[in-house]
N, C-alpha and C positions, 0 to 999 in steps of 0.2 A: 145308585150304581147306574141306573138307566140314563139319568141325565149326564153322568160323566162319560158313558159310552157314546151318547149322542154328540157331546162336545168334541170327543176325540175323533169321531167319524166325520164331523163337519170341519175340523181343523187337524189335518194329518200331521202338521208340523209340531203339534203339541202332544203327540203320543208319547209312549214310554220308550221310544227309540233312544234318546240320549242316555237314559239310565242303563239300557242294555249295552249301548256302545261304550260306556265307561268300563265295562268288564273286559279284561284282557282276554286274548285268545287262549292263553295257557290256563287261565282260571276256568273258562268254559269247558275246555277239554278235560280238566281234572274233575269238574262236576259231572260231566257225562260219564266218566269212567267210574266214579265213586257211587253214583246213584243210577238206578234204572230209569230210563226215559219214560215217564208217565204221561198221561194225556194232557196234564196241565202244562208241562214244559213244551210239549209239541204244539200246543195251542199258542204259547207265547212266541215261539219261533215263527210259526205261520203268521202271527199278527205282525211281527217285525218285518217279515218279507212283504206282507201286504202294505205296511206303512212306507217301505222303500219304494214300492211300485206306485203308491199314492203320491210321493214326492216327485217322481218322474212324470211330468205331464206331457201331453202331445207336442206342445210348443217347444219343450226341451228337446224332444226327439227330432224336431225339424232342423235344429242347429247341430253343429259339430261337437264331437267329444274330443277334448284335448288331453293328451297323455304327456305329462312333463316328466322327463327322466334326467337325473343328475347324480354325479358322484364327485366328491370334493377334490380329489387329486387324480392324476394320471396313474399313479401307482394303484389306487383303488380300482380304477377302470380295468387295469391289466390283471390284477390279482383277485379282486372280489367279483368274479363273474357271476356268482350265484345271486348276488344282490341285483345285478343287471337283469338277470332272467326273471326275478320276481317283479321288477318294475314293468318289464315288457309284458308279463302275464296279465296285467290289468286290462289288456285289450279284451280278454275273455269276460271280465266283469261288465264292460261296456256293451258287449254283444248280448250278454244275458239280460241287460236292461233294455233290449230292443233297439240298440243303435246298429245301423248297418256298418259293415266293415269299411266301406269307402268313406264313411263319415268320421272315422277315427283318425285324428291328426296327431302324429307323434313328434314331439319337440325334444330332441336329444343333442342339440349342438352346444349345450353348456356342460358337457362332460369334462371333468378335470378342473372345474371352477368352484371356488368356495361360495357358499350361500350366505355369507355375512353381509353382502350388499348386492343391489341390482345394477350397480354402475357398470360392472364389467360382464354382466350376463345378458347377452343379446337374446337368447331364447326366452328368458323370463320376461324381458321387455316386450317381445313379440306376443307372448301369452297375455300379458296385461292389456296390450293394445287391442287384440282380438276380442277379449272379454268386454272391454269398454265399448267396442263397436257393435256388440250384440251378436257376434258370430259363434260364440261358444254356448252350448247348452249345459255342459258339465266339464269340470276340470278335475283330472285324475292324477294322483300322486301316491306313491307307496306310503308316505307319511308326511307330516308337516315339515320336517327338517329337510326334505327333498325340495320343497318349494321355496322355503326361506328360513334362514337362521336369524334374521333380524325381525324383531317383533313389529317395528314400524312398517317394514315392507309387507309383512303378513297382514297386518290390519288394513293396509291400503288395498291389498288384493281382496280381502273380505268385503270392504266397502264397495268396491267396484262390482264384485259379484252380486251383492245385494241389490244394487241399483239396476244391474242388467238382468236380474233374475236368472243367475247361473248357479248350478249346483256344484258341490265339491265332494269328491269321493276319495277315500283313503282305504287302507287295508281293513279298517273296522266298520265302515259303513258309508252311507250317503247323508250329506248335510245340506241344509238350506240356509245360507247366510242371512236370509231375510227373517228367519225365525229367531226369536230371542234365545231360546234354549240352545239351539244349534250354534248360534253366534257366540254365546258364552263358552260353550265347550271348545269351539275352535280357537277362541282367544286364549283359553287356558293352555291348549296344546301348543300354540305359538310361543307363549311365554316360557313354557317348559322346554321347548326346543332351543330357545335362545339361552336359557339358563344352563342347559346341558352343554352347549358349546363353551360357555364361560367356565364351567367346572372342568371340562376336559383341558382347556387351555391353562387353567390355573394349576392343575396337577402337573402337566408337562413343564410349565414355566417354573413352578416351584422346585422341581427336581433339578432343572438346569441351573437356576440361581444358587441353589445350595452347593453345587459343584463349582460354580463360578466364585463364590466367596472363599473357597479353599484353593482356587487357582488350578483346578483339575479339569475343567471343561475344555475340551480340545476345540480350538478355533482355527480357522484358516490362517496360516502363517504367511507373512510377506516374503518376498524374494530375499534369500540370504539366510533364512532360518528354517530348520527342518526338525521333525520328530525322529528320535532314535528308536531302536528296537524296544526300549523300555518305556517309550512314550514321553521321554523328557525332551525339552526344547534345546537344541544345540545349533551351533553355527554350521552353515552349509559346508560339507566336506570338499566341495570344489574350490580349489585355491584361487582360481581366476575370479569366481564370484565374490569370494571374501575380500581379495585384494582390491577389486574394483569398488566395492562398497566402502571399504576403509579409505581409499583414495578420494572418494566422493565427499565423505565427511571432513577429511583433512582439507580439501580444497574449499569447502564452504566455510570452515573455521578460519581460513586465511583470507578469503575474499569477502565474506559476510553478505553474500547475495546469491539467491538461487539462480537468477537469470545469468549472472556472471559465471557461475559454476557450469551452467549448461553451455555457455559460449566456450569455456575452456575445454570441455569435453569435445565439443565440435571442432575446435581448432586443432586439438591434439589427435583427432581421429579416434577417440575412445568410444566404446560401446558399453551400454549399461545392461545388466541381466534383467530378464523379465520371465516370470514363470507362467507357463500355459496351464490350461485347465486339466490337461492330462498329466501334469507333473513335470514335463520337460522344461528345460531352461533355454531361452532364446536371447541372444544379445542383440539389442537394438540401439539406435541413436537416442541419447538422453533428451527428454522433453521437459519443458517447464512444469507441466502437470505432474510428471513422474517425480521430479525433484521435490516439489512441494509435498507430495504424498509421502515420500520417504522421510523428509524432515519433520513432518507432523506425526509420524507413526511412533508411538512410545515403545513398541516391541523392539526396535533397534537399540533402545537404551536398556534392554533387559527387563522391562516392566511388563507384568501380565495385566491386561486391561480388558474390560468388557462393558458394552453399553456406551461407546463413544458417540454413536449416532442413533437417531430415533427415526424409525420408518412409520409413515402414516399414509393412509389412503385419502385422497381428496374426493370432493363430491362427484367429480367426473371419472373416478375410478383409477386415476393415475397414482403411482407410488412415489411419494416424496421423501427426501432424505434431509434431516436437519441435525447439525452438529450440536452436541451438548457441551456444557461447561464441565471442567474436570471435577467439580464438586458434585455434579449429577451423575457421574459414571457409577455403574453398579459394582465395579471392581477396579482397583488400581493398586497393584502390588509391585513396588519397585524391587529391583535386584531379584526377581523371581527366576531368571534364567540368564545365561550368558548373552551379552549384547556387544554391539560394535562401538558404542560410546557409553559414557556414564549418564546417570539420571540428571546430574547437575549440568552436564554439557548439553543434554537435550533441552532442559529448561532455558539455558542461555540461547540456544538456537531459536526457540519459540519467541523469546523476547526480541531477537534480531529481526525475525520475520515480521513481528507485529510493528516494530519501529519502522521497518522499510515501507510498510503499507499505510503509514499515517501521513497526513498532510499538514494540518495547521495546529497540532497539539502543542501545548506549552513546552513540553519536554520531548524533543525529537532529536535523536542522534542518528542521522542518516549515514549510510555507508558512502565511502568515496566513489565518485562517478567520473566520467571522462571529461566533463566540461572544465573550462579554465577557471571557474569561480573557486577561489581558494577556501573561502569560508562557507561552502555549501553544507548545510545542515548544522552550522555552528554560529551563524549570525543571528542576533536577537535584536528586535526592534526596541529602541530606547524610549518610545512613546507608549506602546500598549503591552510590551513584554512578550509578544508572540515571536516565533521563529520566522525570520525573513525567508521568502521564497526567492529562487534564482530564475531569472529570465535572460535568455541569450538572444542577441540580434547580430546579424551579419552586416557589417558596415565597413566600407572601403576594403573589401576583400578579406576581412578578418572577423573573428567571432569575439564580440564584446559581451561582458556579463553585467547584469544589473541586479541589485538586491532590493526587492520590493516587499511591501507589507500591504496587501490588498484584501485581507480577510474581511474588514469592515465593509468594504465596497461590495464584495460578493454576497455577503449574508444580510447586510442591513442597508445597502445602498448609500452608505456614507462615503465621504471623501477618503482617498487612499492616505494611509499614515505617512509613509516615506517611500522614496525612490532614490537609491544611491548608486552611483556609478561604481562598478567593481574594480577597474584597474588601479585607481589610486589607493583604495583600501587594501587590495591584495599586495601592492608594492610595499606599503608601510608594514604590513604583517610579515612579509618576507624578510625585510630588513631587520625587524625586531627578532625574528627567530634566529637569523644568522648572528645577531649580536649576543643572544642569550646562550647559544651553544658554544661556550668557551671552555678551555681546560679548567679554569677556576670554578666554573659552575659545576663541572663534573666532580672536582675535588670536594666541593661543598656537599654535593649529593651523596658522595661516598661516606663522608663524615656522618651525615644524617642517617644513612643506612646502617652504619656501625652502631649508632645509638639505638636504633630500632631493633637491631639484632640482639643487643644486650638485653633489651626489654623482653624480647621473645624467649631468650634463654632463661630469664628469671621466671617467666610464666610457665615454661616447661618444667622447671624445678618444682614449682607449686603443684603442677599436675602430677608429677611423680610422687609427691608427698600424699596426695589424695589416693593414688593407687596403692601405696604402702598401707595407708589406713584401711582401705577397703579390703586388702589382702589379709590384714590382721583380724579384722572382724569376721571375714569368711572362715578363716581357720578356727577361730574361737567358736563360731556357730557349728562347725563340723565336729569339733571335740565334744560339744554339748550333745549333739545328736548321737554320736557314737557311744557315749556313756549312759544313755537312757536305757531302761529296761524294754526290750522289744515287745513284751506282752502288754505294756501300757501304751496302747495305740493312740489314746487321746493326746498324751504328752508328746509321743514320738511324731505324730502328724504335725503338731504345732512347731516342734523344733525343726522338722524337715522343711516346713514352709519358710521358717526364718532363715535357714541355711540357703535355700534357693533364692530368697530375696537378696541376701548378702552377695551371692554369686552374680546375680544380675547387676547389682551395683558395681561390682568389680569389673565386669565386662563393659559396662557403660563408661566407667572411668578410663579404661584402656582405650576404648574407641574414641573417646573425647580427646585423649592425648594424641592419638594418631591423626585425627583431623586437625588438631592444632599444629602439629609438626608439619603436615603437608601444606598448611596455609602459611606458615612462617619460614619454611625452608628456603634459604637463599644463600648460596656460598659465594663469597667474594675473595678470591685469592689474588696474588700479585699479577698473574697473567691477565685476569679479567680486568684488574685495575688499569694496567697499561693499555689494554685493548679499548677501554672506554675513553681514555684520554686521547688515544689516536683517532678515535671515531669522530671527534669534534672537527678535525680538519677534513676528514672524508665527508662529513655531513655537509659542511659548507660548500665543498666542491660539488657534491651531488645536488644540493639545493639550487645552486646557481647555474647548473648545467642546463642549457636550453633544450637538450634532448631528453631530459627527465620528464616522463609523462605526468600529466596533471593528477592522475589517480595516485601515483606513488608519492607525489609531493604532499597531497592531502593526508595520506597515511602517516607520513613523517610528522606532519603538524598535529595529528590526532594524539600523539604521545606527549605533546608539550602543552597545547592550549585546550582548555575546556570549552569555552565559548567566548564570543566577542559581541558586546552590545554597541550598536551603532546609533548615534544621535546626530541628525543633520540640522545645522543652524543656517538657514538660508540668508538671514539678515547679515550674518558675519561672513558668509561665504566659506564656512569651514564645516568639518564633520569630526565629531569626537568619537574615539574608539576606546572603549573600556575593555581591556583584555584580561581575562581570568585564566590563570595557568592551572595546571593539574594539581600543583601543591597548595593552591589557595591564594597565591600572590595575585595582586591586581595592579595593572599598569594602564595609564591613560595616555593616548596619543591624539594629536590634533593634525589633521591634514586639510589641505585646501581643496575645495570642491572644483571639479574640472570645469573648464570653460566650454561654452557652447561653440558650435561651428563658426558662428558669426564673430564671437569674441576671440576665437583662436586666430582668425585671419585679420583681425583688426590691428592697425598700426599702433605702436606704443605712443602714449601721450608725450613722452619725452622727445621722441623723434619729430612729432608735429611742432612742438615748441622750438626745437632747433631749426626747423625749416622756416618758421616765422621770423627768427632772428637773421637767418642767412638771406632772406629776401631783401633786406636793406642794402646789401652790397653785391649780391650775385644773382645770375639768371639761372634758369632751370638746369641746363647741362652742368653748370659749375656746381650747383647745389647737389646734384646727383653724384658727381665725382667726389665731392667732399664727404658725403655720407658713406659712400663705398670705401673710401680711404680710411675712415674711422671704424670700419667693420660692422656698420649697422646694416640691417636687412629689413625689407618690407614685411608686412604681416602675412603676405601670401605664402611665405616659406612654410607655414604650418600645413599647407596642403600636401597631399601625397605626391612625391616626385618633384616638388618645387623647393627643395631645401637649398639649392644653389642660386636662387633668384637674387637679383641685384636691383638697385635703384636705377631708373632711367628718367630722362626728362619728362616723358609722358606720365610716369607714375608720380613724379613730383607735382606736375600740373594737376593730376587727378586729386591728390591729397589737398592741394591748395583750394581747389574748387569744392571738394567734399566737406572740408572743415571751415569753409567760408573765410579764408585768410585774405587780408588786404593785399591786392596785387602789387607787383613792383612798379607798375606804371603809376598807380595812385600814390604810392609812396614818393616817387620822384616828382610828380606834379606838386605834391604837398611841400616839397623842399624847394619849389620854384623853378623847376626845370621847364624848358620851352621846347616846342616842336620845331622842326626845321623851317616850316613856313613862318612861324612866329619869330624866329631868329632872323630870317631873311627880311621880314618887314621891319624889324627893329633896327637892323644894321643897314637897311636899304641896299641889300645885295641879293644876288640870285641864290636859289637853293643849292645849285651845283657849287657855288663858291662857298657856301656854308659847309658842305660836305668836304671840300678840299681843305678849308681852314681847320676843320675838326680832325682831318687825317694828319695834318702836320702839327697839331697841338696848339694852334692859336685859340681854339675854342674847345672846352672840355666836353667830351661826349660820354653819356651814360646809357648803356644798352638796357632795355627792359624785356627783351626776348632775343631770340637768335637772329632776328632780321632787322629790327627797328630799335631806334634810340631816341633819347631826349638830350637836350643840350643845355649846358650851364653857362650863363652869361657872366663874364668877368665883372668884378666890382668897379674897376677903373681901368684907364688906359685901353680903351676899346680899340681893337684893330681897325685900320682904315684900308679901304680898297685902293690898291696901287697897281700900276701896269708899267714896268720899266725893265729893260733887259739887264740894267746894271743893279737892280734891286729885286732879285728873284724871291719867290715865295719860300724856297728852302732856306735862303739866307736870313730872311726875316724871322722864320720860325726858330732858327738856331740862335739868333740874337735874342729873341724873346725868351728862350729857355735859359740862356746865360744870364739875362737880366733877372729872371725869377730866382735863379740860384744865388746870385749875389745878394739879392734882397733877403732871402732866407738866412744867408750867412751873417749879414749885418744884424739882422733881428736877433739871431742866437747870441752874437757877441754882446749886444746891448743887454740882453737878459743876463748874460754871465757877469757883466760889470755890476749890474744892479744887485 
């Protein structure tokens, strides 16, 4: 015993204090009331007090005493004032341990904050920082849960206190984290504090989830839904609110786009209701975020849901929100209360929103947009099978569309599959649609519809037979139950369960018939028949009207064509269009690829060949006049504003030079034509005389441009130079022409005789 006392006196931290501290205050009070305080118990209490004072060393008293005060919520701060008083009363414990009043530092700026983490508690962070810097001699808290509800944060504080030689005080006593026994006890208290928080949350959460599974837990309702006096969910009694929300869903069903619905509300000057926190309703301009929130909320479809989102705290204390899949929702009860749309319509809206947000998926049915590309969202690449994207470019003052497939280039750096000009493709599809919408096609569609209607009627008769059979079995089960002895509960319970099962089967058969009738219902009377036939003419007029918006033209096409596969063949200069109609029919079209700008302004090869032939007999102005008389136009007419361009001598000369045609001068020289100088030397006359003889026809002249000519020497009877007043040049020229005429006449006569 003596050696044990010596060890305890030498090591105060190993005394019996942990054992005494394990006893609760209530247990000690009960012991004091049940037994008289003898000298042995007085000795133990005095020993505990002595051990406490032995733990508090002078170097602890030189540092500050930190009192940490916290309550988990502001409601506790306001209502649980007694708990706050108990925490502030710990100042007296510090004074009793010989700390001066000015050394006591109170940290109470974490009021209303949860102790589950230190990320959002600035006061606790300050406490840990001061302890680590050696400013704290003791840390005081009413209990462990006030300091931390997270065991990791608590153990971190204990480690820092042990390294800094800082004591910890709670309502039960003083502890030294450097001591193994005290550290073990404090660790157990931290674990129990964290477990206590988990148990409390589990109890509260379990009660909430139990009500959620029954659909009875009251959640905050969106705008347009309210709770009545019985606690049931009903539509908002305000007719303006109800009609606005109904109009919103109808507009989205017609347009198929949340952003377009917002634009319609803005253009029409409509406001959308928004509920404030105090319950008042305020009408504001509709925004895209509000539209998406309304379309994604299943409560508008009459479904009770819970757990659509998951809230988490990040490491920096921020609250994050993550959407869950519908399979992970904790409750989803369709048709739980009245709604503005059906559950099926809500699912279709979600599919439309998902399709609108996709870019490169293999199956993408995009909504019609404003651009002129007719096949937007319906063009498929004939090489890789992906949907083609649309790109617009402003050229020559107008917007042109291109269908491109650049998925491989973006994701894998590979060459682009295809790039196809939009106008030729859209023109071919437009002509195809106009041809398909004929009265004969409508008649055929009506005949097919009648056949389908007959099949639906047959299926409905079969459903009626199933209902009759279920009705008979339910009545038979009812009679069996009514005839059983009520005292025989075993048999009665079995027959009652069988009767209930037959009734459920009957109800299911009736519901199945109603669903089938709603799906197959389509009435075609004579008026509808005539209207459909008349619509074909109106359709063609509307389709060809230039004032029809591109969006409306795409909507019309969406009812006829499923998709179009485009395959460009550069070697052949064509593009193949494989059109797939709604009914499954497939038709293939072939169009010519558009020419480039250089090819469009290029002169046709046939015109160049014609100019080459005309150069043998005509000069540039004459060739231009001949081409214009034949209605031919130069290639520059493809340019904007040049459709009335005509051939000129300069354009003819440009074509001859550009295509390297042999000039008329070279052609005449090859035929033996001579220049004026050469003729003058040959005839031994002057050049002026050559010009005069050519003027009067003694020598044949051939022009090779508008100013200069070459001369043809006659084969025989060369003219001679003469000068006489009785033999003028005009007379000689006339005689020469007469002689040539007689010569040709005689030659023709001889040929006739032969």
